[in-house]
MIFIBA-12910 format. One record per atom (N, C-alpha, C): x, y, z; atom name. Coordinates in Angstrom, 2 decimals, decimal comma. Each point is the difference from the previous one (the first is absolute). Layout:
REM residues N
+---------+---------+---------+------+
!      xx !      yy !      zz ! atom !
+---------+---------+---------+------+
!       X !       Y !       Z !   CA !
...
+---------+---------+---------+------+
This chain:
REM residues 115
+---------+---------+---------+------+
!      xx !      yy !      zz ! atom !
+---------+---------+---------+------+
!    0,83 !   -1,21 !   -0,01 !    N !
!   -0,82 !    1,23 !   -0,04 !   CA !
!    0,84 !    1,17 !    0,08 !    C !
!   -0,25 !    0,99 !   -0,85 !    N !
!    0,75 !    1,24 !   -0,13 !   CA !
!   -0,49 !    0,95 !    1,09 !    C !
!    0,90 !    0,48 !    0,80 !    N !
!   -0,28 !    0,96 !    1,17 !   CA !
!    0,03 !    1,44 !   -0,65 !    C !
!   -1,11 !    0,67 !    0,24 !    N !
!   -0,16 !    1,39 !   -0,52 !   CA !
!   -0,35 !    0,90 !    1,27 !    C !
!    0,50 !    1,33 !   -0,12 !    N !
!   -0,32 !    0,93 !    0,97 !   CA !
!   -0,24 !    1,31 !   -0,68 !    C !
!   -0,86 !    0,84 !    0,59 !    N !
!   -0,16 !    1,35 !   -0,42 !   CA !
!    0,86 !    0,86 !    1,00 !    C !
!    0,90 !    0,83 !   -0,53 !    N !
!    0,89 !    0,72 !    0,88 !   CA !
!   -0,03 !    1,51 !   -0,39 !    C !
!    0,42 !    0,79 !    0,95 !    N !
!    0,22 !    1,45 !   -0,22 !   CA !
!    1,44 !    0,17 !   -0,41 !    C !
!    0,34 !    1,22 !   -0,67 !    N !
!    1,40 !    0,22 !   -0,24 !   CA !
!    0,91 !   -0,12 !    1,24 !    C !
!   -0,43 !    0,49 !    1,18 !    N !
!    0,72 !   -0,12 !    1,18 !   CA !
!    0,33 !   -1,44 !    0,37 !    C !
!   -0,96 !   -0,89 !   -0,17 !    N !
!    0,17 !   -1,40 !    0,32 !   CA !
!    0,97 !   -0,72 !   -0,96 !    C !
!   -0,07 !    0,44 !   -1,22 !    N !
!    0,96 !   -0,55 !   -1,01 !   CA !
!    1,36 !    0,40 !    0,34 !    C !
!    0,19 !    1,27 !    0,38 !    N !
!    1,34 !    0,48 !    0,42 !   CA !
!    0,63 !   -0,85 !    1,12 !    C !
!   -0,89 !   -0,36 !    0,93 !    N !
!    0,52 !   -0,90 !    1,13 !   CA !
!    0,23 !   -1,41 !   -0,38 !    C !
!   -0,86 !   -0,56 !   -0,88 !    N !
!    0,04 !   -1,35 !   -0,44 !   CA !
!    1,16 !   -0,31 !   -0,94 !    C !
!    0,31 !    0,91 !   -0,91 !    N !
!    0,84 !   -0,34 !   -1,14 !   CA !
!    1,48 !   -0,30 !    0,39 !    C !
!    0,54 !    0,67 !    1,02 !    N !
!    1,42 !   -0,40 !    0,37 !   CA !
!    0,16 !   -1,44 !    0,56 !    C !
!   -1,08 !   -0,54 !    0,56 !    N !
!    0,04 !   -1,34 !    0,64 !   CA !
!   -0,38 !   -1,06 !   -0,95 !    C !
!   -0,51 !    0,40 !   -1,19 !    N !
!   -0,55 !   -0,96 !   -0,99 !   CA !
!    0,98 !   -0,45 !   -0,91 !    C !
!    0,09 !   -1,38 !   -0,25 !    N !
!    0,93 !   -0,44 !   -0,97 !   CA !
!   -0,61 !   -0,11 !   -1,38 !    C !
!   -1,37 !   -0,31 !   -0,08 !    N !
!   -0,59 !   -0,13 !   -1,33 !   CA !
!   -1,46 !    0,28 !    0,13 !    C !
!   -0,45 !    0,97 !   -0,84 !    N !
!   -1,47 !    0,42 !    0,04 !   CA !
!   -0,27 !    0,89 !   -1,15 !    C !
!   -1,31 !    0,23 !   -0,22 !    N !
!   -0,42 !    0,81 !   -1,14 !   CA !
!   -1,09 !    0,94 !    0,57 !    C !
!    0,16 !    1,28 !   -0,49 !    N !
!   -0,95 !    1,10 !    0,42 !   CA !
!   -0,66 !    0,52 !   -1,26 !    C !
!   -1,33 !    0,00 !   -0,03 !    N !
!   -0,75 !    0,68 !   -1,00 !   CA !
!   -0,48 !    1,36 !    0,53 !    C !
!    0,40 !    1,10 !   -0,63 !    N !
!   -0,29 !    1,31 !    0,59 !   CA !
!   -0,69 !    0,84 !   -0,98 !    C !
!   -1,13 !    0,65 !    0,43 !    N !
!   -0,71 !    0,85 !   -0,90 !   CA !
!   -0,46 !    1,29 !    0,88 !    C !
!    0,06 !    1,16 !   -0,65 !    N !
!   -0,44 !    1,22 !    0,62 !   CA !
!   -0,50 !    0,99 !   -1,13 !    C !
!   -1,25 !    0,54 !    0,21 !    N !
!   -0,39 !    0,93 !   -1,00 !   CA !
!    0,58 !    1,41 !    0,30 !    C !
!    0,71 !    0,52 !   -0,95 !    N !
!    0,60 !    1,41 !    0,03 !   CA !
!   -0,92 !    0,91 !   -0,75 !    C !
!    0,33 !    1,30 !    0,03 !    N !
!   -0,81 !    0,99 !   -0,68 !   CA !
!   -0,12 !   -0,21 !   -1,50 !    C !
!    1,10 !   -0,39 !   -0,63 !    N !
!    0,04 !   -0,09 !   -1,48 !   CA !
!    0,19 !   -1,45 !   -0,53 !    C !
!    0,18 !   -0,89 !    0,97 !    N !
!    0,24 !   -1,42 !   -0,55 !   CA !
!   -0,16 !   -0,99 !    1,17 !    C !
!    0,05 !   -1,23 !   -0,24 !    N !
!   -0,01 !   -0,98 !    1,09 !   CA !
!    1,37 !   -0,62 !    0,06 !    C !
!    0,57 !    0,00 !    1,20 !    N !
!    1,29 !   -0,56 !    0,25 !   CA !
!   -0,25 !   -1,46 !    0,32 !    C !
!    0,59 !   -0,86 !   -0,76 !    N !
!   -0,14 !   -1,45 !    0,30 !   CA !
!    1,20 !   -0,76 !   -0,36 !    C !
!    0,53 !   -0,80 !    0,98 !    N !
!    1,22 !   -0,75 !   -0,24 !   CA !
!   -0,19 !   -1,35 !    0,65 !    C !
!    0,87 !   -0,96 !   -0,50 !    N !
!    0,12 !   -1,32 !    0,69 !   CA !
!    1,47 !   -0,07 !    0,33 !    C !
!    0,28 !   -0,03 !    1,37 !    N !
!    1,31 !   -0,03 !    0,45 !   CA !
!    0,27 !   -1,40 !    0,61 !    C !
!    1,13 !   -0,55 !   -0,53 !    N !
!    0,37 !   -1,37 !    0,39 !   CA !
!    1,33 !    0,13 !    0,70 !    C !
!    0,04 !   -0,59 !    1,31 !    N !
!    1,28 !    0,00 !    0,73 !   CA !
!    0,48 !   -1,47 !    0,11 !    C !
!    1,21 !   -0,13 !   -0,39 !    N !
!    0,69 !   -1,32 !    0,16 !   CA !
!    1,35 !    0,23 !    0,67 !    C !
!    0,10 !   -0,42 !    1,33 !    N !
!    1,18 !    0,18 !    0,79 !   CA !
!    0,36 !    1,56 !    0,06 !    C !
!    1,12 !    0,41 !   -0,54 !    N !
!    0,37 !    1,40 !    0,03 !   CA !
!   -0,38 !    0,80 !   -1,24 !    C !
!   -0,63 !   -0,73 !   -0,94 !    N !
!   -0,30 !    0,64 !   -1,31 !   CA !
!   -1,43 !    0,40 !   -0,10 !    C !
!   -0,25 !    1,09 !   -0,69 !    N !
!   -1,38 !    0,49 !   -0,23 !   CA !
!   -0,22 !    0,14 !   -1,50 !    C !
!   -1,22 !   -0,37 !   -0,46 !    N !
!   -0,30 !    0,05 !   -1,49 !   CA !
!   -1,47 !    0,56 !   -0,17 !    C !
!   -0,14 !    0,75 !   -0,97 !    N !
!   -1,33 !    0,42 !   -0,46 !   CA !
!   -0,39 !   -0,94 !   -1,18 !    C !
!   -1,15 !   -0,64 !    0,21 !    N !
!   -0,48 !   -0,94 !   -0,99 !   CA !
!   -0,89 !    0,80 !   -0,92 !    C !
!    0,36 !   -0,07 !   -1,29 !    N !
!   -0,69 !    0,85 !   -1,03 !   CA !
!   -1,05 !   -0,80 !   -0,77 !    C !
!   -1,05 !   -0,31 !    0,66 !    N !
!   -1,14 !   -0,74 !   -0,62 !   CA !
!   -1,28 !    0,61 !    0,48 !    C !
!   -0,54 !    1,04 !   -0,73 !    N !
!   -1,19 !    0,70 !    0,47 !   CA !
!   -1,22 !   -0,90 !    0,32 !    C !
!   -0,25 !   -0,99 !   -0,73 !    N !
!   -1,10 !   -0,83 !    0,33 !   CA !
!    0,12 !   -0,72 !    1,32 !    C !
!    1,23 !   -0,30 !    0,33 !    N !
!    0,18 !   -0,61 !    1,34 !   CA !
!   -0,47 !    0,82 !    1,20 !    C !
!    0,16 !    1,30 !   -0,07 !    N !
!   -0,35 !    0,81 !    1,16 !   CA !
!   -1,43 !   -0,04 !    0,22 !    C !
!   -0,83 !   -0,05 !   -1,10 !    N !
!   -1,45 !   -0,03 !    0,15 !   CA !
!   -0,40 !   -1,35 !    0,68 !    C !
!    0,61 !   -1,05 !   -0,37 !    N !
!   -0,37 !   -1,32 !    0,58 !   CA !
!    0,42 !   -0,01 !    1,48 !    C !
!    1,20 !    0,55 !    0,31 !    N !
!    0,49 !   -0,04 !    1,33 !   CA !
!   -0,88 !    0,85 !    0,97 !    C !
!   -0,50 !    1,08 !   -0,47 !    N !
!   -0,73 !    0,99 !    0,86 !   CA !
!   -1,50 !   -0,22 !    0,03 !    C !
!   -0,53 !   -1,02 !   -0,68 !    N !
!   -1,40 !   -0,32 !   -0,01 !   CA !
!   -0,42 !   -0,27 !    1,42 !    C !
!   -1,17 !    0,40 !    0,34 !    N !
!   -0,55 !   -0,24 !    1,33 !   CA !
!   -0,57 !   -1,38 !    0,16 !    C !
!   -0,31 !   -0,61 !   -1,05 !    N !
!   -0,47 !   -1,43 !   -0,07 !   CA !
!    1,09 !   -0,92 !    0,38 !    C !
!   -0,30 !   -1,25 !    0,05 !    N !
!    1,04 !   -1,08 !    0,33 !   CA !
!    1,06 !    0,18 !   -1,16 !    C !
!    1,19 !    0,00 !    0,39 !    N !
!    1,06 !    0,17 !   -0,99 !   CA !
!    0,12 !   -1,15 !   -0,98 !    C !
!    0,41 !    0,44 !   -1,21 !    N !
!    0,23 !   -0,95 !   -1,06 !   CA !
!    1,10 !   -1,03 !    0,39 !    C !
!    0,92 !    0,48 !    0,80 !    N !
!    1,08 !   -0,91 !    0,45 !   CA !
!   -0,38 !   -0,66 !    1,35 !    C !
!   -0,15 !   -1,26 !    0,02 !    N !
!   -0,32 !   -0,70 !    1,22 !   CA !
!    1,16 !   -0,41 !    0,84 !    C !
!    1,20 !   -0,26 !   -0,69 !    N !
!    1,15 !   -0,41 !    0,63 !   CA !
!    1,13 !    0,93 !   -0,26 !    C !
!    1,07 !   -0,08 !    0,82 !    N !
!    1,19 !    0,83 !   -0,21 !   CA !
!    0,75 !   -0,53 !   -1,35 !    C !
!   -0,13 !   -1,33 !   -0,23 !    N !
!    0,64 !   -0,53 !   -1,21 !   CA !
!   -0,59 !    0,62 !   -1,30 !    C !
!   -1,31 !    0,21 !    0,01 !    N !
!   -0,60 !    0,61 !   -1,15 !   CA !
!    0,48 !    1,36 !   -0,21 !    C !
!    0,08 !    0,79 !    1,09 !    N !
!    0,46 !    1,36 !   -0,13 !   CA !
!    1,50 !    0,06 !   -0,36 !    C !
!    0,78 !   -0,93 !    0,54 !    N !
!    1,45 !   -0,03 !   -0,32 !   CA !
!    0,17 !   -0,36 !   -1,51 !    C !
!   -0,81 !   -0,83 !   -0,50 !    N !
!    0,06 !   -0,33 !   -1,47 !   CA !
!   -0,26 !    1,23 !   -0,83 !    C !
!   -0,92 !    0,79 !    0,44 !    N !
!   -0,33 !    1,31 !   -0,75 !   CA !
!    1,22 !    0,94 !    0,11 !    C !
!    0,59 !    0,10 !    1,14 !    N !
!    1,19 !    0,88 !    0,18 !   CA !
!    1,15 !   -0,60 !   -0,88 !    C !
!    0,25 !   -1,26 !   -0,06 !    N !
!    0,95 !   -0,60 !   -0,82 !   CA !
!   -0,11 !    0,32 !   -1,47 !    C !
!   -1,27 !   -0,05 !   -0,37 !    N !
!   -0,35 !    0,39 !   -1,43 !   CA !
!    0,37 !    1,45 !   -0,25 !    C !
!   -0,25 !    0,87 !    0,93 !    N !
!    0,38 !    1,37 !   -0,19 !   CA !
!    1,53 !    0,18 !   -0,19 !    C !
!    0,76 !   -0,79 !    0,80 !    N !
!    1,47 !    0,03 !   -0,15 !   CA !
!    0,41 !   -0,56 !   -1,35 !    C !
!   -0,58 !   -1,12 !   -0,39 !    N !
!    0,38 !   -0,59 !   -1,28 !   CA !
!   -0,31 !    0,87 !   -1,23 !    C !
!   -1,12 !    0,72 !    0,17 !    N !
!   -0,42 !    0,91 !   -1,14 !   CA !
!    0,63 !    1,41 !    0,14 !    C !
!    0,86 !    0,21 !    0,93 !    N !
!    0,64 !    1,27 !    0,31 !   CA !
!   -1,06 !    1,13 !    0,37 !    C !
!   -1,00 !   -0,37 !    0,69 !    N !
!   -1,07 !    0,93 !    0,47 !   CA !
!    0,32 !    0,40 !    1,44 !    C !
!    1,11 !    0,48 !    0,24 !    N !
!    0,42 !    0,44 !    1,27 !   CA !
!    1,11 !    1,05 !   -0,02 !    C !
!    0,12 !    0,70 !    1,11 !    N !
!    1,03 !    0,97 !    0,09 !   CA !
!    0,58 !   -0,01 !    1,40 !    C !
!    1,35 !   -0,18 !    0,16 !    N !
!    0,56 !    0,01 !    1,34 !   CA !
!   -0,07 !    1,47 !    0,52 !    C !
!   -0,23 !    0,13 !    1,35 !    N !
!   -0,03 !    1,32 !    0,62 !   CA !
!    0,75 !   -0,02 !    1,28 !    C !
!    0,35 !    1,14 !    0,51 !    N !
!    0,75 !    0,02 !    1,22 !   CA !
!   -0,93 !    0,03 !    1,20 !    C !
!    0,61 !   -0,42 !    1,17 !    N !
!   -0,67 !    0,07 !    1,27 !   CA !
!   -0,40 !    1,42 !    0,33 !    C !
!    0,85 !    0,91 !   -0,31 !    N !
!   -0,22 !    1,45 !    0,32 !   CA !
!   -1,25 !    0,51 !   -0,76 !    C !
!   -0,09 !   -0,41 !   -1,25 !    N !
!   -1,27 !    0,42 !   -0,79 !   CA !
!   -1,20 !   -0,54 !    0,63 !    C !
!    0,06 !   -1,30 !    0,44 !    N !
!   -1,18 !   -0,56 !    0,68 !   CA !
!   -0,40 !    0,78 !    1,24 !    C !
!    0,99 !    0,35 !    0,80 !    N !
!   -0,25 !    0,73 !    1,18 !   CA !
!   -0,54 !    1,41 !   -0,23 !    C !
!    0,56 !    0,64 !   -1,05 !    N !
!   -0,49 !    1,33 !   -0,43 !   CA !
!   -1,50 !   -0,03 !   -0,40 !    C !
!   -0,31 !   -0,99 !   -0,84 !    N !
!   -1,44 !   -0,15 !   -0,44 !   CA !
!   -0,90 !   -0,22 !    1,12 !    C !
!    0,37 !   -0,95 !    0,93 !    N !
!   -0,81 !   -0,37 !    1,12 !   CA !
!   -0,23 !    1,21 !    0,98 !    C !
!    1,14 !    0,72 !    0,19 !    N !
!   -0,13 !    1,18 !    0,83 !   CA !
!   -0,85 !    1,02 !   -0,58 !    C !
!   -0,01 !    0,12 !   -1,30 !    N !
!   -0,89 !    1,00 !   -0,72 !   CA !
!   -1,44 !   -0,49 !    0,10 !    C !
!   -0,22 !   -1,30 !   -0,22 !    N !
!   -1,37 !   -0,57 !    0,08 !   CA !
!   -0,63 !    0,11 !    1,38 !    C !
!    0,89 !    0,08 !    1,02 !    N !
!   -0,56 !    0,22 !    1,39 !   CA !
!   -0,78 !    1,26 !    0,15 !    C !
!    0,35 !    0,95 !   -0,83 !    N !
!   -0,60 !    1,36 !    0,06 !   CA !
!   -1,32 !    0,02 !   -0,71 !    C !
!   -0,39 !   -1,01 !   -0,82 !    N !
!   -1,22 !    0,05 !   -0,73 !   CA !
!   -1,09 !   -0,80 !    0,52 !    C !
!   -1,16 !    0,24 !   -0,43 !    N !
!   -1,20 !   -0,78 !    0,35 !   CA !
!   -0,20 !   -1,06 !   -1,11 !    C !
!   -0,86 !   -0,90 !    0,23 !    N !
!   -0,49 !   -1,00 !   -0,96 !   CA !
!    1,10 !   -0,81 !   -0,62 !    C !
!    1,04 !   -0,26 !    0,73 !    N !
!    1,06 !   -0,95 !   -0,44 !   CA !
!   -0,42 !   -1,41 !    0,27 !    C !
!    0,06 !   -0,79 !   -1,06 !    N !
!   -0,48 !   -1,45 !    0,11 !   CA !
!    1,28 !   -0,94 !   -0,19 !    C !
!    0,33 !   -0,71 !    1,03 !    N !
!    1,18 !   -0,87 !   -0,08 !   CA !
!   -0,45 !   -1,37 !    0,42 !    C !
!    0,26 !   -1,00 !   -0,83 !    N !
!   -0,22 !   -1,39 !    0,35 !   CA !
!    1,37 !   -0,68 !    0,03 !    C !
!    0,26 !   -0,69 !    1,04 !    N !
!    1,27 !   -0,76 !    0,19 !   CA !
!   -0,28 !   -1,44 !   -0,20 !    C !
!    0,89 !   -0,67 !   -0,79 !    N !
!   -0,13 !   -1,46 !   -0,17 !   CA !
!    1,32 !   -0,62 !    0,50 !    C !
!   -0,21 !   -0,82 !    1,00 !    N !
!    1,26 !   -0,61 !    0,68 !   CA !
!    0,39 !   -1,22 !   -0,80 !    C !
!    1,26 !    0,10 !   -0,42 !    N !
!    0,54 !   -1,11 !   -0,93 !   CA !
!    1,12 !   -0,82 !    0,84 !    C !
!    0,18 !    0,33 !    1,25 !    N !
!    0,98 !   -0,73 !    0,75 !   CA !
!   -0,50 !   -1,43 !    0,32 !    C !
!    0,86 !   -0,91 !   -0,05 !    N !
!   -0,28 !   -1,44 !    0,40 !   CA !
!   -0,26 !   -0,12 !    1,44 !    C !
+---------+---------+---------+------+
């Protein structure tokens, strides 16, 4: 069973340093656009997964399309194989989360991929 949690930016900032592997689907409506990303953390590395359809599936309020961590990990692996990702720095992640703390209506779902 895939463990999911809805978190605030503050909670993500506390959780992420202790996490070895996990995925965060983040969405926030801004004045001129909607900010939405999929952040994947593996050990000390951070990646933006560039697959727009995946964020909609991950943020659905209904039962998630992915029932197990293996299913979600397969989707992440496909993103890597198809070069639909971008490595990012820990500092960039912290900057974004600290900015999102200041905004309302931030939607973050965390998917625990640790064994």
